[in-house]
N, C-alpha and C positions, 0 to 999 in steps of 0.2 A: 504493500501499501504504499504511496506517496505520502512524503513523511508531509506537508500541507493539507493531508488529509487524516489524520491523527486525532486531531478536534470533533472533527466534523463528526454529528450522531450514531449511536451504532445502527439504530432502526435504518435512519435515512442511507446509510453505503448498503445495507443491505435491500434496498428497496430494487423493484424495477421498475421502471418509468411507464407510468398509464399509456398505451399506444391508442390515438383516437384513430376513427374510421378513415382511411385511406381519400385523400382527396385527390377530386379528379386530373387536377394537375400535376398529381404524382403519380399517377397509371399512364398516362403520355412519355413522362419524360422515363419512366422503369421497361413499359412495353411496347411506347410509339403507337399506344391504341387512343385513336380519338373518337368523338363521335357517346363518349363513355356514358352511363348511367349512375348514379352515386344511391345505393339505396342500403347503407351500411351505420348511419350514426343519426337514424330519429327524427330525422329533420319535419317539416311540411310540408309535403311537395308541393302544396297553395302557395306555401313564402307569407310573406306577410303581407295584412291589409293594404287596400289600395290608398284608405282614409291614414293609416303612418308611413306611407311612402310621400303621400304630400306634407302629412308635418312635417317629415324629416327637413323633407327640400324645403322648404318654406321657413324653415331653423338654421338651418345652414347659409340659405339667404341672408335673414334681418340680423344673426345675433353673431356676437361676437365668441369664436371657441375657444380663443386663447383666454377665457377667465373661465376660473371654474366653476364644476356645475355647484345647485343645492347640496352639499355634505349631506343632509339629514333626508333628503328625498323629501322632501314637505308634502308637495302637491300627488307624489305616487302614492305614501304613505298612507294619506285623506283619503283617496280612491278606494284604494284597498280595505280603507276603515271604514267604510260606507258598505262598501260589498260585502265585506265579511259580519258585520254589526259588531267591530272588537274596537278599544280604545288604538289611535296608533301608537303610544309608550307599550302596544304589546307586539309589537312589527319591526322586522328585523329584514330591513334590505340587504342583499347578496349580488354579485357579478357571478349568474345564473343561480343556482339552487345546491352546485356542490363548493359552491363557495358558503354555503349555510355547514354544509360538512366538514371545512374547514375549521371553519369555528368552531363547531362542537367539539370539534377535535381539540382543536387549542384550549378550550376552557376546562376542559373535564377528561380527558386523557394525557397520560402520562406515564412514569415509571411506578413501575406497583399498583397501576390500575389495569380495568378492565374493560373490554368494548363486548360487546355479542351482537352476532348478524350471522345471518345463512349463508350455506353454504350455495355456490351460483347465484352470487347478491352480486350488486353493482360494485365495482374493482374499485371504486375512490376509498369506501370502507373499513377494507382492510390496507388500505394505501396510508390512510390517515395515522387509523393505530398503530402500524409498524412506525412511521414516522416520527408518531410523536411518544419511542420505545416500551409504549402500553403493550397490554397481553391480548389475546383475543381468544375469545369460546366461540369457534364456530359450531352453529347447528344442525348437525344432520339433516335434509329436506327431506317430501316426503319422497314416496319411494315412487320408482319409474311407474307403477304400474296405476297410481292415485289417481283419481280426476283432475286433481292440478300436479303434475310429474315436474320433481323439482323446487316445487312450489315451499314458499315461505308452511314451518310446519311448528305452528304458536303452541301446541304444547308439547312437547319439545323443551320449546323457549322456558316455558313455566319450567318447566322438572329442572333445566340448566342456568334458570337466573339465580344469583346467591347477592347478599348484602357487599359483596367487593366489586361485583358488576357497575359501574359511573355511567355506560354508555351503552342505550342498547339499541340498533339499528331496526329499522324495517319498512319495506319498500313495494306497494302497492298500488298501482302494480310493479311485479315486479321486471327489472332489469338484469338480466338477456332473456328472460323464460317468456314473461309475460303475465304468467300466471301470477293469484290476487287472493286475499284472504276477504273474510268475512267480517262485515260492523260488528258483528257479537260475539267473533273472536279477538277480536282485537279490545274491545271495550272487557272480556272477560280477563283478557293477558293484563291488561293493565290495572285492575283493581290484585292481580297478585305481586304485582313488583312492589321493591320496596321503596316507598315513600321519598329518595335520594337519589335511584334512579334513572337516568331523565331516561325516557325514551324518544326517539326523534322519526318520526314517522312522515317520511319521504313519498313526496304524491305529486311524482314528478309527471304521470302522464295519466295522472285523475281525470281532466275534459274526457278522455279517449272511455271510460268506463261506460257501462250501460246505469245510468240513473239509479237504476234498483240494487244496484252490487255495492252502491259510492257509500255509503255510510253517512253520517253528520260528525267530520273530525273536528269542526268549529265546535260543535257540543260538546264535546269530551276534551277541549280545553280547559272548559269551566268546574268540570269535576276531577278531573286529576291535573293539579299543577304542572306535572315533570314530564308535562305532556310537551311537544315542541312537534309541529305541522309546518311543512316546509314545503311549496311547488316554485315549479320555471315557467318563464316566457317564451322558454326555446323551444319546446313543444308547441303544442296545440295554437299556439298566436305564432309561431311561424317568427320568432329575433333570436334564433340561435344564433347568428353573428353578432351578434351587439350585446349581450352575456348580462340576464336581469332576472332575476329570482327573491323570494321575500320567505319568511317563516314566520308562525304565528305561535304566541306561546302567551306564556305569563308574562306580566309584565317585569318579574326578578329576574326570568330567565330571558327575556328580552334585552333585562339593563348590562347584563353580565357577558351579551355577545354583541350588543355595542359596543363596549370597553376594548375589546379586541379586535374591531372591525376595520378596515383599512380606511384611511380617508378618502372619501373621493374613492370610492370601490364600484361606485356606479356612475359610467361618466354621462353627461349631459343630453348626448343622443339614446343612450338605454333609457333615462330616463320616462325622455319626451314619450319615447317611442311603444313601451309599454302602458304608461298612463293612456295612453290612444288607443292602445291593443284591447285594452279594460272597455273603452268604450263602444268596440268594433262589435259586441257578440256572436253579429249573424254573420260576421267571418268565421268565427270560433264553428258556430255551427255548422256553416258546409265544411268545414275543413273534418270538421269530425262524420261529418254525414258522409261523406265520402270514404275517408275513413273503414268506418261501419262496413259497410260495403261493398270495398275491393277484399276490407279484412275477408269474408265472409267469402266472397269470389275463390280469391288466392286458396282460401285451405279446402275448399272445394276440390280446386284443379288439381293439388298436390296430393292430396289419396287420392284421385286418379292415376298417378304417375306411380302410388304406391310408397310415399312418404310417411311420416312422422309428422304429426304437426304439433306442438303441446298448444293448449289455449291461454288466449291472449286475450285481458282485456287492454290493449296497450293499442301501440300504432306501428309494432313488428310483431315477424312471425319468428321462433324459432323452428327450425325444420332437422327430421336426425336423417340420416342415413342407412344408419346399422353399419359402419365401419367410415372409417378415419375420413373426413371431410376434407382436409387439406386440398387435396388434388381436384376433386371437387370446383375449391375455393381456386384454384389456382387456374383453371378451363374457363371459369366466368372468367374474370382478369383479362383474360385472352378475348373474350370475346366482349367487353367491354364495359362489365356490369361489376360493378363493387358491391363486395354485401362484408356483412364482418364474421370473421371466424372466430367460434367459441371454445378452442382449447386451453385459452388463458384464463376461462371459467369454470376449466373443467369436467368439460360438453365437448370433447374434441371431434363426435359428431356429429356433431350440429353445426350447420349456419344459421345466424338469425338476417333476418332481412327484412328492413323497414317498408311498409305499404306506400307506395309510391300513387301517381297517375293513373289511369286508366293506361295508356299508353306504355309507362313507367313498369306496370307490371306484367303485360305482353310478351314486354322487349326481356326481362327478368325470366318468365317463364319460359320461352324458348329456348332463349339461352340455356336454362336449365337443363331442357330436357334432351336438348345436346350433349350435355356437361355429362351427365350420368348413364347417357348410351353405353 
C-alpha cells in the first residue's frame, strides 16, 4: 500500500467503487456502436416535464448563476410541506436520495455500530456502511420460489435486529429486484425495532407502485419517531441529471441530518426543476401509465421466450436466464442495447432492464431474442 494511504479509513481502502449504468457515449467509445439505447439506469424514458424545461430555460436567461442557490431550499421545502402535510423543519433535501443515504451513514454509522439491510438490495447501503467502518448484518432474502423472490423478508429482519443495530435500510420497491413489502409488514416491523434504531425507508420508486400496494408512510412518521422516509426526483419526475431528493422524518432527525448536509448540496437549477416538477403531476401520471403498460407487456413477452422475470412494482425488470448472464449482456451491448448486469448484486444469472418507451422496448426484445439463441 502506498505510504500516502496509510491513514486512510480502513473501510474505504477495501471498498469497490459503485459502478453506474454504462453511458451511451462509453459504449460508442468502447465498441464503436452507434444509435444505442440505454436501459440500464432506471431513468424516465419520457424525460422531464415540458414545464420544467421551460422554467429552466427562463431561469438561465433571467438569473445570474454565478450566485449561490438558496442553501435552505425554502421554496422546494415549502412545496413538499404542502404536499405531505408536514412541517418544513421535518424535511431534509438531498443531492438525489442517494445523498440522504450518505447523510444517514455519517450520522448513525461508525466503528462499533451496525447497519442492517437485505441481500440483493441497493449497492449504496453496504458501501456507506463499509466506508464508515461500521459492521453489516446482511439479512437473507426471500427464497427464489417465494411470490416475492429475493425480496426483503421483514420477519427475518425482526429475528436479526438487536440493540446494537443503529440503522436499518428497507427499500420498497427494492432495487435491483423490483420486489416490495406490504404496508402491514413495514408497520409491524417498526413496532419490533428498538426506539433508538433508525429505520430508513427508501421509496425511490414509490410513484411506480400500484396505489393499492403503497401504504401511507407519511402517517407512520407520526407514530414512529425513528423512521426516515426518503424519495427522489430522479425516477418518475425525470430529473436524474439534476440530482434532487428529500427525506421526511421527525424534527429531531431532520435537525441532525441537516447539520452534516453539505452547504448548497442542491444547485439552483435542481431546486427550481424539482419545485416545478411537483406542480406537473400530469407528467408523472403519463410516465407511470406508460411504465405500467409497458411493464405488463414486457413481462408477457419475456415469459414467451421462456425467461424468468421477478415480480416488479418499479420501472425495471430483473430477468433470470438460468445461467451466467454476462455473455448475454455482452451480446446486447454489441447490438447497441445497454442493460444492467447484476453479478455485483449477487445475482449473476440476472440482468436488469429499465422499462423504456414502446420503441425502446421493442428494440430490446429483438436484441434479446437474438442474444439468447
